[in-house]
N, CA and C of each residue as an Amber inpcrd file, in Angstrom:
protein
   189
  40.4740000 -17.2150000 -27.6580000  39.8590000 -16.5060000 -28.7410000
  40.0840000 -17.2650000 -30.0390000  41.2350000 -17.8450000 -30.2210000
  41.5400000 -18.5710000 -31.4470000  40.6290000 -19.7810000 -31.6110000
  40.2710000 -20.4140000 -30.5010000  39.4380000 -21.6100000 -30.5840000
  38.0350000 -21.2950000 -31.0830000  37.5000000 -20.1420000 -30.7380000
  36.1670000 -19.7830000 -31.2240000  36.2220000 -19.0850000 -32.5730000
  37.3350000 -18.4350000 -32.8800000  37.4370000 -17.7030000 -34.1440000
  37.5180000 -18.6480000 -35.3350000  38.1870000 -19.7690000 -35.1710000
  38.3510000 -20.6880000 -36.2940000  37.0260000 -21.2930000 -36.7650000
  36.2130000 -21.8760000 -35.8820000  34.9270000 -22.3960000 -36.3590000
  33.9930000 -21.2900000 -36.8500000  34.0410000 -20.1440000 -36.2120000
  33.1940000 -19.0300000 -36.6360000  33.6070000 -18.5350000 -38.0110000
  34.9080000 -18.4390000 -38.2470000  35.3940000 -18.0360000 -39.5600000
  35.0220000 -19.0310000 -40.6430000  35.0800000 -20.2990000 -40.3100000
  34.7040000 -21.3330000 -41.2730000  33.2050000 -21.3020000 -41.5480000
  32.4150000 -21.1260000 -40.5010000  30.9640000 -21.1140000 -40.6610000
  30.4850000 -19.8980000 -41.4520000  31.1060000 -18.7550000 -41.2440000
  30.7000000 -17.5300000 -41.9460000  31.4380000 -17.3300000 -43.2650000
  32.6580000 -17.8370000 -43.3420000  33.4790000 -17.6020000 -44.5310000
  32.9450000 -18.2500000 -45.7870000  32.4560000 -19.4640000 -45.6850000
  31.9420000 -20.1610000 -46.8620000  30.7380000 -19.4640000 -47.4810000
  29.6910000 -19.2330000 -46.6990000  28.5290000 -18.5380000 -47.2690000
  28.8390000 -17.1060000 -47.7100000  29.7030000 -16.4300000 -46.9920000
  30.0580000 -15.0590000 -47.3590000  30.7960000 -15.0360000 -48.6970000
  31.7440000 -15.9390000 -48.8650000  32.4730000 -16.0120000 -50.1280000
  31.5530000 -16.4180000 -51.2680000  30.6280000 -17.3170000 -51.0020000
  29.6700000 -17.7240000 -52.0280000  28.7800000 -16.5510000 -52.4330000
  28.3370000 -15.7800000 -51.4550000  27.4240000 -14.6720000 -51.7350000
  28.1230000 -13.5030000 -52.4300000  29.3110000 -13.1580000 -51.9690000
  30.0000000 -11.9720000 -52.4890000  31.0050000 -12.2750000 -53.5880000
  31.5060000 -13.4750000 -53.6000000  32.5750000 -13.8290000 -54.5290000
  33.9220000 -13.6590000 -53.8600000  34.9190000 -14.3720000 -54.3700000
  36.2330000 -14.3460000 -53.7090000  36.9100000 -12.9730000 -53.7740000
  36.7940000 -12.2720000 -54.8770000  37.4640000 -10.9710000 -55.0050000
  36.8990000  -9.9590000 -54.0120000  35.5770000  -9.8900000 -53.9070000
  34.9570000  -8.9460000 -52.9740000  35.2490000  -9.3260000 -51.5210000
  35.2980000 -10.6290000 -51.2450000  35.5840000 -11.0760000 -49.8830000
  37.0000000 -10.6970000 -49.4730000  37.9730000 -10.9430000 -50.3540000
  39.3560000 -10.5660000 -50.0440000  39.5270000  -9.0540000 -49.9810000
  38.8580000  -8.3450000 -50.8660000  38.9270000  -6.8850000 -50.8320000
  38.3400000  -6.3220000 -49.5490000  37.2090000  -6.8530000 -49.1370000
  36.5950000  -6.4090000 -47.8800000  37.4530000  -6.7350000 -46.6770000
  38.0730000  -7.9030000 -46.7130000  38.9590000  -8.2880000 -45.6140000
  40.1680000  -7.3620000 -45.5430000  40.7390000  -7.0590000 -46.6870000
  41.8820000  -6.1370000 -46.7200000  41.5000000  -4.7460000 -46.2540000
  40.3560000  -4.2640000 -46.6900000  39.8850000  -2.9410000 -46.2710000
  39.6220000  -2.9010000 -44.7660000  39.0330000  -3.9600000 -44.2420000
  38.7880000  -4.0220000 -42.8010000  40.1050000  -4.0390000 -42.0230000
  41.1010000  -4.7580000 -42.5270000  42.4070000  -4.8100000 -41.8700000
  43.0640000  -3.4350000 -41.8630000  43.0450000  -2.7520000 -43.0020000
  43.6270000  -1.4090000 -43.0710000  42.8880000  -0.4230000 -42.1730000
  41.5760000  -0.5230000 -42.1310000  40.7870000   0.3740000 -41.2890000
  41.0950000   0.1610000 -39.8150000  41.1600000  -1.0910000 -39.3960000
  41.4790000  -1.3750000 -37.9930000  42.9080000  -0.9470000 -37.6440000
  43.8430000  -1.1170000 -38.5720000  45.2130000  -0.6650000 -38.3410000
  45.2980000   0.8470000 -38.2030000  44.5840000   1.5790000 -39.0640000
  44.5640000   3.0380000 -38.9810000  43.9250000   3.4960000 -37.6720000
  42.8560000   2.8390000 -37.2630000  42.2070000   3.1820000 -36.0040000
  43.1450000   2.9390000 -34.8200000  43.8740000   1.8400000 -34.8460000
  44.8290000   1.5450000 -33.7760000  45.9230000   2.6100000 -33.7210000
  46.4090000   3.0510000 -34.8870000  47.4320000   4.1090000 -34.9220000
  46.8990000   5.4010000 -34.3240000  45.6890000   5.7800000 -34.6930000
  45.0970000   7.0060000 -34.1670000  44.9320000   6.9190000 -32.6530000
  44.4640000   5.7850000 -32.1680000  44.2830000   5.6250000 -30.7260000
  45.6150000   5.6570000 -29.9800000  46.6330000   5.0230000 -30.5360000
  47.9450000   5.0350000 -29.8840000  48.5510000   6.4380000 -29.8750000
  48.4150000   7.1540000 -30.9780000  48.9350000   8.5250000 -31.0220000
  48.1770000   9.4350000 -30.0590000  46.8600000   9.2720000 -29.9600000
  46.0750000  10.0720000 -29.0230000  46.4760000   9.7500000 -27.5860000
  46.7180000   8.4980000 -27.3060000  47.1450000   8.1080000 -25.9600000
  48.5150000   8.6940000 -25.6310000  49.4260000   8.6460000 -26.6070000
  50.7630000   9.2010000 -26.3930000  50.6840000  10.7070000 -26.1850000
  49.8580000  11.3870000 -27.0060000  49.7170000  12.8270000 -26.8970000
  49.1290000  13.2000000 -25.5390000  48.1220000  12.4530000 -25.1040000
  47.4830000  12.7150000 -23.8180000  48.4580000  12.4810000 -22.6720000
  49.2310000  11.4340000 -22.7700000  50.1850000  11.1180000 -21.7080000
  51.2640000  12.1890000 -21.6150000  51.7810000  12.6610000 -22.7440000
  52.8150000  13.6920000 -22.7070000  52.2420000  15.0010000 -22.1750000
  50.9720000  15.2920000 -22.4780000  50.3310000  16.4850000 -21.9410000
  50.1860000  16.4200000 -20.4380000  49.8670000  15.2520000 -19.9270000
  49.7390000  15.0740000 -18.4800000  51.0940000  15.2680000 -17.8090000
  52.1670000  14.7260000 -18.3960000  53.5000000  14.8690000 -17.8200000
  53.9460000  16.3250000 -17.8250000  53.6690000  17.0550000 -18.8980000
  54.0460000  18.4720000 -18.9640000  53.2960000  19.2780000 -17.9100000
  52.0040000  19.0030000 -17.7350000  51.2290000  19.7260000 -16.7310000
  51.7300000  19.4070000 -15.3220000  52.1610000  18.1640000 -15.1050000
  52.6930000  17.7890000 -13.7850000  54.0010000  18.5290000 -13.5140000
  54.8450000  18.6630000 -14.5290000  56.0940000  19.4020000 -14.3550000
  55.8360000  20.8760000 -14.0900000  54.8750000  21.4430000 -14.7720000
  54.5590000  22.8590000 -14.5740000  53.9750000  23.1160000 -13.1970000
  53.1840000  22.2030000 -12.6830000  52.5730000  22.4120000 -11.3700000
  53.5780000  22.2340000 -10.2440000  54.6000000  21.4110000 -10.4610000
  55.6260000  21.1960000  -9.4360000  56.7710000  22.1970000  -9.5540000
  56.9170000  22.8100000 -10.7380000  58.0660000  23.6970000 -10.9760000
  57.7620000  25.0640000 -10.5950000
């Protein structure tokens, strides 16, 4: 993934920075990073909640 991401980032980064400006490009990158991090947290918490619910139901059905 790193091998394709580097040329793609270089090919898109230059024109994107030229079109939007450096401040908007960095701001958009930061916002995208925070959004993806928040989404990952929500997904991990939902997975943990679902897993604990499954374990509780298994204990209740066997108990």
